[in-house]
C-alpha positions in Angstrom: 0.3 0.0 0.0 1.1 3.4 -0.6 1.1 5.5 2.4 1.9 9.1 0.9 -0.6 8.6 -1.3 -3.2 7.5 1.5 -2.1 10.1 3.5 -2.9 12.3 0.9 -6.2 11.0 0.1 -7.2 11.7 4.0 -5.8 15.2 4.0 -8.5 16.1 1.4 -11.1 14.0 3.2 -10.4 15.9 6.5 -10.3 19.3 4.6 -13.1 18.9 2.8 -15.0 17.4 6.1 -13.8 20.7 8.3 -15.8 22.9 5.3 -18.8 21.1 5.2 -19.0 21.6 9.5 -18.7 25.1 9.2 -22.3 25.0 7.0 -23.9 21.8 7.8 -27.4 22.5 6.5 -26.2 23.8 3.0 -24.4 21.1 1.4 -24.4 20.8 -2.1 -24.6 17.5 -4.5 -21.4 18.5 -5.9 -19.6 18.6 -2.1 -21.0 15.5 -1.5 -19.9 13.8 -4.8 -16.5 15.2 -4.3 -16.1 13.5 -0.5 -17.3 10.3 -2.4 -14.3 10.6 -4.9 -12.1 11.0 -1.9 -13.4 8.4 0.1 -13.1 6.0 -3.4 -9.8 7.1 -4.1 -8.3 5.9 -0.6 -10.4 2.8 -0.9 -8.4 2.2 -4.3 -5.3 3.1 -2.3 -5.5 0.5 0.5 -7.0 -2.5 -2.3 -3.9 -2.1 -4.2 -1.7 -2.8 -1.1 -3.7 -5.5 -0.4 -2.6 -7.3 -3.5 0.7 -6.4 -3.1 1.2 -8.6 0.3 3.7 -11.6 0.8 1.6 -14.9 0.6 1.8 -17.1 3.4 3.4 -20.2 3.2 1.4 -23.6 3.1 1.8 -25.4 6.5 2.6 -29.2 5.9 0.3 -31.4 8.0 1.9 -33.3 10.4 3.3 -37.0 10.0 0.9 -39.7 11.3 3.2 -40.5 14.2 3.6 -37.1 15.0 -0.2 -36.8 15.6 -0.1 -40.1 17.4 2.3 -38.3 19.9 0.1 -35.2 19.9 -3.1 -37.5 21.1 -3.8 -37.8 24.8 -3.6 -40.7 25.8 -7.4 -42.6 26.1 -8.7 -43.4 29.7 -8.6 -46.8 30.9 -12.3 -48.5 30.9 -13.7 -49.6 33.9 -16.8 -51.9 33.9 -19.8 -50.2 36.5 -20.8 -52.4 39.8 -23.4 -54.4 40.0 -25.5 -53.6 43.1 -28.0 -56.3 44.0 -31.5 -54.9 45.2 -32.3 -56.9 48.4 -36.3 -58.5 48.2 -37.8 -56.3 51.2 -37.3 -53.3 48.6 -38.3 -55.2 45.2 -41.8 -55.9 47.5 -42.3 -51.8 48.2 -41.9 -51.0 44.3 -44.2 -54.2 43.2 -47.1 -52.4 45.6 -49.5 -50.1 43.9 -49.8 -46.2 44.8 -52.6 -45.4 46.6 -55.0 -43.5 44.6 -55.5 -40.0 45.1 -57.6 -38.4 47.7 -60.5 -36.0 46.3 -59.8 -32.5 47.6 -61.8 -31.4 50.7 -64.9 -29.5 49.6 -64.7 -25.9 50.2 -67.5 -24.7 52.9 -69.9 -22.0 51.5 -69.6 -18.5 52.7 -72.1 -17.7 55.2 -73.9 -14.5 54.3 -73.3 -11.8 56.6 -77.1 -10.3 58.1 -77.9 -7.1 56.4 -76.8 -4.1 58.8 -79.7 -1.8 59.3 -79.4 1.7 59.0 -79.9 3.7 62.2 -83.0 5.8 62.3 -82.5 9.5 61.0 -83.9 12.0 63.7 -86.7 13.6 62.1 -85.8 17.1 60.9 -88.1 19.5 63.1 -91.5 21.3 61.4 -90.5 24.5 59.6 -92.4 27.1 61.9 -94.7 28.9 59.6 -95.1 33.0 60.0 -98.7 33.0 62.2 -101.0 35.6 61.8 -100.3 36.6 65.6 -97.0 37.8 64.9 -98.5 40.7 62.3 -98.8 43.8 64.4 -102.2 44.8 64.3 -101.9 48.1 62.5 -100.1 46.6 59.8 -103.5 44.2 59.4 -105.5 47.5 59.4 -104.0 48.8 56.3 -105.1 45.7 54.8 -109.0 46.7 55.3 -111.4 46.9 52.4 -112.9 50.5 51.9 -115.9 50.9 49.6 -115.6 53.4 46.7 -117.4 56.7 47.7 -117.7 58.7 44.4 -117.4 57.9 40.6 -113.6 58.7 40.5 -112.7 56.5 43.1 -114.5 53.5 41.3 -113.3 54.1 38.2 -109.4 54.1 40.0 -110.4 50.2 40.6 -110.6 49.1 37.3 -108.0 45.6 37.2 -104.5 46.0 36.0 -102.5 43.4 34.7 -99.0 44.2 35.2 -97.8 46.3 38.3 -94.3 46.9 36.5 -95.8 48.9 34.0 -99.0 50.0 35.9 -96.3 52.3 37.8 -95.2 55.7 36.7 -91.8 56.8 37.2 -92.7 59.4 40.2 -95.1 56.6 41.6 -92.3 54.0 41.7 -89.6 56.6 43.4 -92.4 57.3 45.9 -92.8 53.6 46.6 -89.0 52.8 46.7 -88.3 55.7 49.4 -91.0 55.5 51.5 -92.0 52.0 51.6 -88.8 49.8 50.7 -85.8 51.5 52.1 -84.7 53.6 49.2 -83.9 49.9 47.7 -84.9 49.7 44.4 -84.5 46.2 44.0 -86.5 45.0 47.0 -89.2 47.0 45.2 -88.8 45.5 41.3 -89.0 42.4 43.3 -91.7 42.4 45.1 -94.1 43.6 42.0 -92.4 40.4 40.1 -93.6 38.4 42.8 -97.1 40.0 42.9 -97.5 39.6 39.2 -96.9 35.4 39.6 -99.6 35.2 42.4 -103.1 34.6 41.9 -105.2 36.2 44.8 -105.3 39.1 47.1 -104.7 36.4 50.2 -101.5 35.6 48.5 -100.5 39.0 48.7 -101.4 40.0 51.6 -99.3 37.1 53.3 -96.1 38.3 51.2 -96.4 42.3 51.7 -97.3 41.7 55.3 -93.7 40.9 56.6 -92.6 43.6 54.2 -95.1 46.2 55.9 -93.9 45.4 59.6 -90.5 45.1 58.6 -90.0 48.9 57.0 -93.1 50.2 59.4 -95.6 51.1 56.5 -98.3 52.0 59.7 -95.5 54.8 60.7 -97.7 58.4 60.1 -95.5 59.6 57.5 -95.9 56.3 55.3 -99.7 55.6 56.2 -101.4 56.8 53.1 -99.0 55.8 50.8 -99.2 52.4 52.0 -102.7 52.4 51.2 -102.8 53.7 47.9 -100.1 50.9 47.0 -101.9 48.0 48.5 -105.3 49.4 47.0 -103.1 49.3 43.5 -102.3 45.8 44.1 -105.7 44.7 44.8 -106.4 46.0 41.5 -104.4 43.4 40.2 -106.3 40.5 41.2 -109.6 42.7 40.6 
């Protein structure tokens, strides 16, 4: 093998490999073919040196006498010893083996008695508002007064929606005087009253509110009566 030529091929491969490493992501087909030609040239240089290697001389087979001397000596054969079996042991071997015993039957599991749940204490009954809890002055606000003239009779015509029947001024008046300046409380009460069917149901809803905001007060009594009269028209 020409070592000088092989060293030159390796130097070209190393130089091209360093050039490819600088821009590894952009290797062209020309550079790839050039590297392949360098590798093939190195292969040809190495292969040409293999043809020039000296042939090994054939080794002559050893002579029969030398082969006999080199073989190890065979061990001397020793016949096995014969051991006689006593008659007592022969009888044991002739006895048949006992039949296999059936496995014991599994005992059926005993069903556990159902556990009865402990009785739960009954929940106490909810206390309802008794009519006695409402102050008498609040109950007097819901007393029915007959209309004395034609204008009052016309003002008692039925209405379908309480939220639409109230003007802006009336809504502000009822909010400030009867619902503690809480517009949400007024709107929620009007929505609940629209869903009721009788004045008795409306009375049960309004009595706690009247007691809470003190409708029977001197400054709010007339306004409370006007509001209750408007509610009564919803169920007329």
